[in-house]
C-alpha positions in Angstrom: 118.0 116.9 130.0 115.0 117.0 132.4 113.3 119.5 130.1 114.0 117.3 127.1 112.6 114.2 128.8 109.5 116.1 130.0 108.8 117.4 126.4 109.4 114.0 125.0 107.0 112.3 127.4 104.2 114.8 126.5 100.9 114.2 124.8 102.0 115.0 121.2 100.6 113.3 118.2 103.7 111.2 117.4 103.9 109.7 120.9 100.1 109.2 121.2 100.1 107.3 117.9 103.1 105.1 118.9 101.6 104.3 122.3 98.2 103.5 120.7 99.9 101.0 118.4 101.8 99.6 121.4 98.6 99.1 123.4 96.9 97.5 120.4 99.8 95.1 120.0 99.8 94.2 123.7 96.0 93.6 123.8 96.4 91.6 120.5 99.0 89.4 122.2 96.5 88.7 125.0 93.8 87.7 122.5 96.3 85.4 120.7 97.0 83.6 123.9 93.3 83.4 124.9 92.4 82.0 121.5 94.8 79.0 121.7 93.4 76.1 123.7 96.8 74.4 124.2 98.4 77.5 125.8 95.3 78.1 127.9 95.6 74.5 129.3 99.0 75.3 130.7 97.5 78.2 132.7 95.5 75.5 134.6 98.5 74.7 136.7 100.1 78.2 136.5 100.8 78.3 140.2 102.7 75.1 140.2 104.8 75.7 137.0 104.3 79.3 135.8 107.2 78.9 133.3 105.2 76.5 131.2 102.4 79.0 130.6 104.6 82.0 130.2 107.0 80.2 127.9 104.2 78.8 125.7 102.5 82.3 125.6 105.8 83.9 124.6 106.5 81.4 121.9 103.0 81.7 120.4 102.9 85.5 120.5 106.4 85.9 119.1 105.7 83.4 116.3 102.5 85.3 115.4 104.1 88.7 115.3 107.2 87.4 113.6 105.0 85.9 110.9 103.1 89.3 110.7 106.4 91.1 110.1 107.7 88.6 107.6 104.4 88.6 105.7 104.6 92.3 105.5 108.2 93.0 104.8 110.0 89.8 103.9 111.4 86.6 105.3 115.1 86.8 106.3 115.5 83.1 105.2 114.3 83.9 101.7 116.7 86.8 101.5 119.5 84.5 102.5 118.4 82.0 99.9 118.4 84.9 97.3 122.0 85.8 98.3 123.0 82.2 98.0 121.5 81.9 94.6 118.7 79.4 95.5 115.8 82.0 95.4 115.0 84.9 93.2 114.8 88.6 94.2 111.1 88.5 93.2 110.5 85.9 95.9 112.4 87.9 98.5 110.4 91.1 97.8 107.0 89.5 97.3 105.8 90.3 100.9 106.8 93.9 100.5 105.1 93.9 97.2 101.8 92.8 98.8 102.1 95.5 101.4 102.5 98.2 98.8 99.7 96.7 96.7 97.2 96.8 99.5 98.3 100.2 100.6 98.1 102.0 97.3 94.3 102.5 97.0 94.1 103.2 100.8 96.4 106.2 100.3 94.0 107.8 97.9 90.8 107.1 99.9 92.6 108.2 103.1 93.7 111.5 101.5 90.1 111.9 100.3 88.7 111.7 103.8 91.6 113.7 105.4 91.3 116.6 102.9 87.6 116.9 103.5 88.1 116.8 107.3 90.6 119.6 107.0 87.8 121.7 105.5 85.4 120.8 108.3 83.5 118.2 106.2 83.0 114.5 107.1 83.4 112.6 103.9 81.9 109.3 104.8 81.3 108.7 101.1 84.8 107.7 100.1 83.5 104.1 99.5 80.9 105.2 97.0 83.3 107.6 95.3 85.8 104.8 95.0 83.1 102.5 93.5 82.3 105.2 90.9 86.1 105.4 90.2 86.2 101.7 89.7 83.3 101.8 87.3 84.4 104.7 85.2 88.0 103.5 85.0 87.0 99.9 84.3 84.6 100.8 81.5 87.1 103.2 80.0 89.8 100.6 80.2 88.0 98.0 78.0 86.0 100.3 75.8 88.2 102.6 73.9 91.2 100.5 72.7 93.6 103.4 72.6 97.4 103.1 72.5 99.3 102.0 75.6 100.0 105.3 77.5 96.9 107.1 76.3 94.6 104.3 77.2 95.9 104.2 80.8 95.8 108.0 81.1 92.2 108.1 79.9 91.1 105.3 82.3 92.8 107.1 85.3 91.2 110.4 84.4 87.8 108.7 84.0 88.2 107.2 87.5 89.0 110.6 88.9 86.0 112.2 87.2 83.7 109.5 88.3 84.7 109.9 91.9 84.6 113.7 91.6 81.1 113.6 90.3 80.0 111.4 93.3 81.7 113.9 95.6 80.3 116.9 93.9 76.7 115.9 94.5 76.8 116.0 98.4 79.0 119.1 98.2 76.4 120.8 96.1 73.6 119.7 98.4 75.6 121.0 101.4 76.2 124.3 99.8 72.7 124.9 98.4 70.3 123.2 100.9 72.4 122.7 104.0 71.9 118.9 103.8 74.5 117.2 106.1 77.2 115.6 104.1 77.3 112.5 106.5 73.7 111.6 105.5 74.1 112.3 101.8 77.4 110.5 101.4 76.2 107.4 103.3 73.1 107.2 101.0 75.3 107.6 98.0 77.5 104.8 99.2 74.5 102.4 98.9 73.5 103.9 95.6 77.0 103.4 94.1 77.1 99.8 95.2 73.7 99.0 93.7 74.6 100.9 90.5 77.8 98.7 90.2 75.8 95.5 90.7 73.4 96.5 88.0 76.1 97.7 85.6 78.2 94.6 85.5 75.3 92.4 84.2 74.4 94.7 81.3 75.0 93.7 77.7 78.2 95.2 76.4 79.7 95.4 79.9 79.3 91.8 81.1 82.1 89.4 80.0 81.0 87.4 77.0 80.0 83.8 77.8 79.6 84.5 81.5 76.3 84.4 83.5 77.8 85.7 86.7 78.2 89.4 87.6 81.6 90.2 86.1 82.6 92.6 83.4 85.0 92.4 80.5 88.7 92.4 81.3 90.5 95.8 81.2 92.7 96.0 78.2 96.4 95.3 78.9 97.2 98.8 77.6 95.1 100.3 80.3 96.5 98.3 83.2 99.0 99.9 85.6 102.5 98.6 84.9 103.7 95.8 87.2 106.9 93.7 87.4 104.7 90.6 87.0 105.2 87.1 88.4 104.8 87.0 92.2 105.1 90.8 92.4 101.7 92.4 92.2 102.9 95.9 93.1 102.2 98.4 90.4 102.6 102.0 89.3 99.8 102.9 91.7 102.1 103.2 94.6 104.3 105.8 92.7 101.1 107.7 91.9 100.2 107.6 95.6 103.5 109.3 96.5 103.1 112.0 93.9 99.5 112.6 94.8 100.4 112.8 98.5 103.0 115.4 97.8 100.4 117.3 95.7 97.8 117.3 98.5 100.5 118.5 101.0 101.4 121.3 98.6 97.7 122.1 98.0 97.0 122.5 101.8 100.2 124.4 102.7 101.1 126.5 99.6 98.0 127.2 97.5 95.2 129.8 97.9 92.6 127.1 97.7 94.4 125.2 100.5 94.3 128.3 102.7 90.5 128.6 102.0 90.1 125.0 103.0 91.9 125.4 106.3 90.1 128.7 107.0 86.7 127.3 106.4 87.6 124.2 108.4 88.8 126.3 111.3 85.8 128.7 111.4 83.4 129.0 108.5 81.7 132.1 109.9 85.0 133.9 110.2 86.0 132.7 106.7 82.8 134.1 105.3 83.4 137.4 107.0 86.9 137.5 105.5 85.4 137.2 102.0 85.8 133.5 101.4 82.8 131.8 99.6 82.1 128.9 102.0 79.6 127.3 99.7 82.0 127.4 96.8 84.7 125.9 99.0 82.4 123.1 100.1 81.5 122.2 96.5 85.1 122.2 95.2 86.4 120.5 98.3 84.0 117.6 98.0 84.7 117.3 94.3 88.4 117.1 94.9 88.0 114.7 97.7 85.7 112.5 95.5 88.3 112.6 92.7 91.0 111.3 95.1 88.7 108.5 96.2 87.9 107.8 92.6 91.6 107.6 91.8 91.8 105.0 94.6 89.1 103.0 92.9 90.8 103.3 89.5 94.0 102.1 91.0 92.1 99.1 92.4 90.6 98.0 89.1 93.5 98.9 86.8 96.2 97.6 89.1 94.9 94.4 90.6 91.3 93.4 89.8 91.4 94.1 86.0 87.6 93.5 85.8 84.5 94.8 87.5 82.5 92.8 90.0 80.1 93.9 92.7 82.9 93.6 95.3 85.7 95.0 93.2 86.3 98.0 95.5 86.3 95.9 98.7 86.3 98.2 101.7 89.0 100.6 100.5 86.7 103.6 101.1 85.7 102.6 104.7 89.3 101.7 105.4 90.3 105.1 104.2 88.3 106.6 107.1 90.5 104.6 109.5 93.7 105.6 107.6 92.8 109.3 107.8 92.0 109.0 111.5 95.3 107.2 112.2 97.2 109.8 110.0 95.4 112.6 111.9 94.3 114.2 108.6 97.8 115.1 107.5 98.9 114.0 104.0 102.2 112.3 104.7 100.9 110.8 108.0 98.0 109.4 106.1 100.4 107.9 103.5 102.3 106.1 106.2 99.1 105.0 108.0 98.0 103.4 104.7 101.4 101.6 104.6 100.7 100.3 108.1 97.3 99.0 107.1 98.7 97.4 104.0 101.4 95.7 106.1 98.8 94.4 108.6 96.7 93.0 105.7 99.7 91.4 104.0 101.1 90.1 107.2 97.7 88.8 108.3 97.7 86.4 105.3 100.9 84.8 106.6 99.7 84.6 110.1 96.7 82.6 109.0 98.8 80.3 106.8 101.8 79.7 109.0 100.8 80.4 112.6 97.2 79.1 112.3 95.7 82.3 113.8 92.6 83.7 112.3 92.9 86.6 109.9 90.3 88.4 111.9 93.1 89.2 114.4 94.4 91.7 111.9 90.9 93.4 111.9 91.0 93.4 115.7 94.4 95.1 115.7 93.2 97.7 113.3 90.2 98.4 115.4 92.2 98.6 118.6 94.6 101.1 117.0 91.8 103.3 115.8 90.0 103.1 119.2 93.1 104.3 121.0 93.8 107.0 118.4 90.3 108.2 118.7 90.5 108.3 122.5 93.7 110.2 123.3 92.5 111.0 126.8 92.5 107.2 127.6 96.1 106.8 126.3 97.2 109.9 128.3 95.6 108.4 131.5 97.2 105.0 131.0 100.7 106.3 130.5 100.3 109.4 132.6 101.4 111.7 129.8 102.0 115.4 130.4 99.9 117.9 128.4 101.5 119.0 125.2 102.9 122.6 125.3 101.3 123.5 122.0 97.6 123.0 121.5 98.3 122.0 118.0 100.2 118.9 119.1 97.3 117.4 120.9 94.6 118.5 118.5 91.8 116.2 117.9 92.2 114.1 114.8 88.6 114.9 113.7 89.3 118.6 113.5 90.3 120.4 110.3 
């Protein structure tokens, strides 16, 4: 039993991630209390009646986090009303629908970043690749007028190809000239954003009768199927599961996956073993770009349905955080995206019901990432033992 407890309380990735989230929640609770003037006023006479301040703090924090959970997964009262026949199942599952809707594109951009990291490349350009995916999928979605299934398939493939092209460019520059992918992908992020802003106001792309920067609406036949009504979740989340399984297979079972891992571990040894490092870099960045482009396609075909300069939001940059939280492993990245989706969906309810700023969610995300990126700090706080296997405590930024 003592051996089991010692191994359980060791610095493995699962425990470090759980404790990082716990620390973020605790610090978030302190920030919630500090930001409320009424609760802070009760700390003015804390020594006389500490129960007032502690009770008010507990009520505020518990209300906030309860709203966060209900906004992400569902309100028990609404489920009871559904069982009683006074509410619909769509209303009961609407919060979970929002979580999955926000998470779907993050899965793809997170996988894009994670896959590149496993090959030793820092793909900071997932945002630009997602923007190109949005553009290609959106234009294909309202241009061709194909039958239902074919139109959707063509739009998705266009999104993948758009992102792959934007990933191929820095991969080629890395392989041919040695240009660092961080610099080239950051520059391509800006280029993609400016390209999108220019595209949406061009004749034939801009919505008829509009003077603002918005494109035509994607044809209904090219939109990702959704239950409709209050449920915005769409086929993109199913695609995310399939693609995650595909990336996991690619890394573990395929020859190309072995090359990725070998080059990521030691490019010089991989070259000595006969692996073309340059070819691997080019293909890896193209595949990573295609994944991010699929995230952008999911965004425009699933929820936005038209192109605007802000259509992609921050899904590429958030994908960096998702990959870091998932420690560059496909299924861990998938669940990290679900966590970020839950925080986003729950944050909307916190703002509406508890009156707490939506920025708290951003703070929670940042705190989680800070602790994930600083495992030594978490080990020191909780006095964790060293993991028995070096793989368990490996840095999330290593391939």
